[in-house]
Biotite code that builds the C-alpha atoms (Angstrom):
import biotite.structure as struc

atoms = struc.array([
    struc.Atom([21.080, 32.496, 13.347], chain_id="A", res_id=1, res_name="MET", atom_name="CA", element="C"),
    struc.Atom([17.437, 31.720, 14.060], chain_id="A", res_id=2, res_name="LYS", atom_name="CA", element="C"),
    struc.Atom([16.970, 30.698, 10.437], chain_id="A", res_id=3, res_name="CYS", atom_name="CA", element="C"),
    struc.Atom([19.808, 28.181, 10.669], chain_id="A", res_id=4, res_name="ILE", atom_name="CA", element="C"),
    struc.Atom([18.416, 26.764, 13.921], chain_id="A", res_id=5, res_name="ALA", atom_name="CA", element="C"),
    struc.Atom([14.947, 26.427, 12.372], chain_id="A", res_id=6, res_name="CYS", atom_name="CA", element="C"),
    struc.Atom([16.386, 24.729, 9.300], chain_id="A", res_id=7, res_name="PHE", atom_name="CA", element="C"),
    struc.Atom([18.395, 22.260, 11.377], chain_id="A", res_id=8, res_name="LEU", atom_name="CA", element="C"),
    struc.Atom([15.367, 21.497, 13.559], chain_id="A", res_id=9, res_name="THR", atom_name="CA", element="C"),
    struc.Atom([13.167, 20.917, 10.509], chain_id="A", res_id=10, res_name="PHE", atom_name="CA", element="C"),
    struc.Atom([15.822, 18.762, 8.837], chain_id="A", res_id=11, res_name="TYR", atom_name="CA", element="C"),
    struc.Atom([16.270, 16.699, 12.007], chain_id="A", res_id=12, res_name="GLY", atom_name="CA", element="C"),
    struc.Atom([12.525, 16.117, 12.285], chain_id="A", res_id=13, res_name="LEU", atom_name="CA", element="C"),
    struc.Atom([12.365, 15.111, 8.645], chain_id="A", res_id=14, res_name="LEU", atom_name="CA", element="C"),
    struc.Atom([15.141, 12.556, 9.051], chain_id="A", res_id=15, res_name="LEU", atom_name="CA", element="C"),
    struc.Atom([13.665, 11.263, 12.298], chain_id="A", res_id=16, res_name="GLY", atom_name="CA", element="C"),
    struc.Atom([10.233, 10.747, 10.746], chain_id="A", res_id=17, res_name="ALA", atom_name="CA", element="C"),
    struc.Atom([11.630, 8.533, 8.017], chain_id="A", res_id=18, res_name="SER", atom_name="CA", element="C"),
    struc.Atom([13.226, 6.252, 10.589], chain_id="A", res_id=19, res_name="SER", atom_name="CA", element="C"),
    struc.Atom([9.803, 5.628, 12.161], chain_id="A", res_id=20, res_name="PHE", atom_name="CA", element="C"),
    struc.Atom([8.345, 4.382, 8.880], chain_id="A", res_id=21, res_name="ALA", atom_name="CA", element="C"),
    struc.Atom([8.552, 0.624, 8.791], chain_id="A", res_id=22, res_name="GLN", atom_name="CA", element="C"),
    struc.Atom([8.768, -1.630, 5.783], chain_id="A", res_id=23, res_name="ILE", atom_name="CA", element="C"),
    struc.Atom([5.618, -3.727, 5.963], chain_id="A", res_id=24, res_name="LYS", atom_name="CA", element="C"),
    struc.Atom([5.631, -7.305, 4.602], chain_id="A", res_id=25, res_name="PRO", atom_name="CA", element="C"),
    struc.Atom([3.302, -7.693, 1.623], chain_id="A", res_id=26, res_name="CYS", atom_name="CA", element="C"),
    struc.Atom([1.260, -10.595, 2.998], chain_id="A", res_id=27, res_name="GLU", atom_name="CA", element="C"),
    struc.Atom([0.604, -8.684, 6.229], chain_id="A", res_id=28, res_name="GLU", atom_name="CA", element="C"),
    struc.Atom([-0.580, -5.585, 4.364], chain_id="A", res_id=29, res_name="LEU", atom_name="CA", element="C"),
    struc.Atom([-2.686, -7.670, 1.978], chain_id="A", res_id=30, res_name="LYS", atom_name="CA", element="C"),
    struc.Atom([-4.390, -9.281, 4.992], chain_id="A", res_id=31, res_name="GLY", atom_name="CA", element="C"),
    struc.Atom([-5.138, -5.879, 6.504], chain_id="A", res_id=32, res_name="GLU", atom_name="CA", element="C"),
    struc.Atom([-6.651, -4.665, 3.235], chain_id="A", res_id=33, res_name="ILE", atom_name="CA", element="C"),
    struc.Atom([-8.771, -7.830, 2.962], chain_id="A", res_id=34, res_name="GLU", atom_name="CA", element="C"),
    struc.Atom([-10.083, -7.267, 6.498], chain_id="A", res_id=35, res_name="GLU", atom_name="CA", element="C"),
    struc.Atom([-11.081, -3.688, 5.642], chain_id="A", res_id=36, res_name="LYS", atom_name="CA", element="C"),
    struc.Atom([-12.841, -4.781, 2.455], chain_id="A", res_id=37, res_name="LEU", atom_name="CA", element="C"),
    struc.Atom([-14.750, -7.530, 4.277], chain_id="A", res_id=38, res_name="LYS", atom_name="CA", element="C"),
    struc.Atom([-15.770, -5.067, 7.013], chain_id="A", res_id=39, res_name="ALA", atom_name="CA", element="C"),
    struc.Atom([-17.228, -2.806, 4.314], chain_id="A", res_id=40, res_name="LYS", atom_name="CA", element="C"),
    struc.Atom([-19.108, -5.734, 2.766], chain_id="A", res_id=41, res_name="GLY", atom_name="CA", element="C"),
    struc.Atom([-17.104, -5.810, -0.469], chain_id="A", res_id=42, res_name="VAL", atom_name="CA", element="C"),
    struc.Atom([-17.346, -9.123, -2.337], chain_id="A", res_id=43, res_name="THR", atom_name="CA", element="C"),
    struc.Atom([-16.139, -10.546, -5.654], chain_id="A", res_id=44, res_name="ASN", atom_name="CA", element="C"),
    struc.Atom([-12.727, -8.896, -5.688], chain_id="A", res_id=45, res_name="TYR", atom_name="CA", element="C"),
    struc.Atom([-9.131, -9.936, -6.186], chain_id="A", res_id=46, res_name="SER", atom_name="CA", element="C"),
    struc.Atom([-5.963, -8.606, -4.538], chain_id="A", res_id=47, res_name="LEU", atom_name="CA", element="C"),
    struc.Atom([-2.601, -9.326, -6.132], chain_id="A", res_id=48, res_name="GLU", atom_name="CA", element="C"),
    struc.Atom([0.972, -8.545, -5.088], chain_id="A", res_id=49, res_name="ILE", atom_name="CA", element="C"),
    struc.Atom([2.816, -7.197, -8.138], chain_id="A", res_id=50, res_name="VAL", atom_name="CA", element="C"),
    struc.Atom([6.340, -5.804, -8.626], chain_id="A", res_id=51, res_name="PRO", atom_name="CA", element="C"),
    struc.Atom([6.139, -1.998, -8.746], chain_id="A", res_id=52, res_name="ALA", atom_name="CA", element="C"),
    struc.Atom([7.798, -1.806, -12.158], chain_id="A", res_id=53, res_name="ASP", atom_name="CA", element="C"),
    struc.Atom([5.111, -4.049, -13.697], chain_id="A", res_id=54, res_name="GLN", atom_name="CA", element="C"),
    struc.Atom([2.149, -1.826, -12.765], chain_id="A", res_id=55, res_name="ILE", atom_name="CA", element="C"),
    struc.Atom([0.242, -0.643, -15.811], chain_id="A", res_id=56, res_name="LYS", atom_name="CA", element="C"),
    struc.Atom([-3.401, 0.357, -15.441], chain_id="A", res_id=57, res_name="ASP", atom_name="CA", element="C"),
    struc.Atom([-4.241, -1.651, -12.321], chain_id="A", res_id=58, res_name="GLN", atom_name="CA", element="C"),
    struc.Atom([-5.777, 0.042, -9.304], chain_id="A", res_id=59, res_name="LYS", atom_name="CA", element="C"),
    struc.Atom([-3.070, 0.161, -6.607], chain_id="A", res_id=60, res_name="VAL", atom_name="CA", element="C"),
    struc.Atom([-4.416, -0.075, -3.042], chain_id="A", res_id=61, res_name="VAL", atom_name="CA", element="C"),
    struc.Atom([-1.159, -0.584, -1.152], chain_id="A", res_id=62, res_name="GLY", atom_name="CA", element="C"),
    struc.Atom([2.613, -0.447, -1.282], chain_id="A", res_id=63, res_name="SER", atom_name="CA", element="C"),
    struc.Atom([4.882, -2.867, 0.553], chain_id="A", res_id=64, res_name="CYS", atom_name="CA", element="C"),
    struc.Atom([8.417, -4.214, 0.708], chain_id="A", res_id=65, res_name="ASP", atom_name="CA", element="C"),
    struc.Atom([9.807, -0.697, 0.840], chain_id="A", res_id=66, res_name="GLY", atom_name="CA", element="C"),
    struc.Atom([7.931, 0.337, -2.315], chain_id="A", res_id=67, res_name="GLY", atom_name="CA", element="C"),
    struc.Atom([9.306, -2.545, -4.386], chain_id="A", res_id=68, res_name="LYS", atom_name="CA", element="C"),
    struc.Atom([5.915, -4.272, -4.516], chain_id="A", res_id=69, res_name="MET", atom_name="CA", element="C"),
    struc.Atom([2.356, -2.976, -4.930], chain_id="A", res_id=70, res_name="LYS", atom_name="CA", element="C"),
    struc.Atom([-0.973, -4.532, -4.025], chain_id="A", res_id=71, res_name="ILE", atom_name="CA", element="C"),
    struc.Atom([-3.562, -4.203, -6.769], chain_id="A", res_id=72, res_name="THR", atom_name="CA", element="C"),
    struc.Atom([-7.334, -4.482, -6.550], chain_id="A", res_id=73, res_name="TYR", atom_name="CA", element="C"),
    struc.Atom([-9.686, -5.693, -9.233], chain_id="A", res_id=74, res_name="SER", atom_name="CA", element="C"),
    struc.Atom([-13.401, -6.359, -9.114], chain_id="A", res_id=75, res_name="LYS", atom_name="CA", element="C"),
    struc.Atom([-14.430, -9.793, -10.410], chain_id="A", res_id=76, res_name="GLU", atom_name="CA", element="C"),
    struc.Atom([-17.385, -9.884, -12.760], chain_id="A", res_id=77, res_name="LYS", atom_name="CA", element="C"),
    struc.Atom([-20.409, -11.992, -11.851], chain_id="A", res_id=78, res_name="GLU", atom_name="CA", element="C"),
    struc.Atom([-19.963, -14.178, -14.977], chain_id="A", res_id=79, res_name="LYS", atom_name="CA", element="C"),
    struc.Atom([-16.427, -15.103, -13.942], chain_id="A", res_id=80, res_name="GLU", atom_name="CA", element="C"),
    struc.Atom([-17.638, -15.865, -10.445], chain_id="A", res_id=81, res_name="LYS", atom_name="CA", element="C"),
    struc.Atom([-20.416, -18.191, -11.672], chain_id="A", res_id=82, res_name="LYS", atom_name="CA", element="C"),
    struc.Atom([-18.046, -20.117, -13.980], chain_id="A", res_id=83, res_name="GLN", atom_name="CA", element="C"),
    struc.Atom([-15.704, -21.010, -11.105], chain_id="A", res_id=84, res_name="LYS", atom_name="CA", element="C"),
])
């Protein structure tokens, strides 16, 4: 009986935790990531919002829109920066 009660308690907590997770809008999350990068002094970078199914070898730094979209990070090279 204790085993069943423990299982039901664990299952209830698991379901309850998922309801607390919110789906964050991509632009909001991208802004938060940009703030963190600026605070660390990171420069010459690019953040892009990309559909999750189109991710190949990009570095993913965030997930938004319920996992449908990903935010990717890439470091810009100095040559590219000077040409702009």
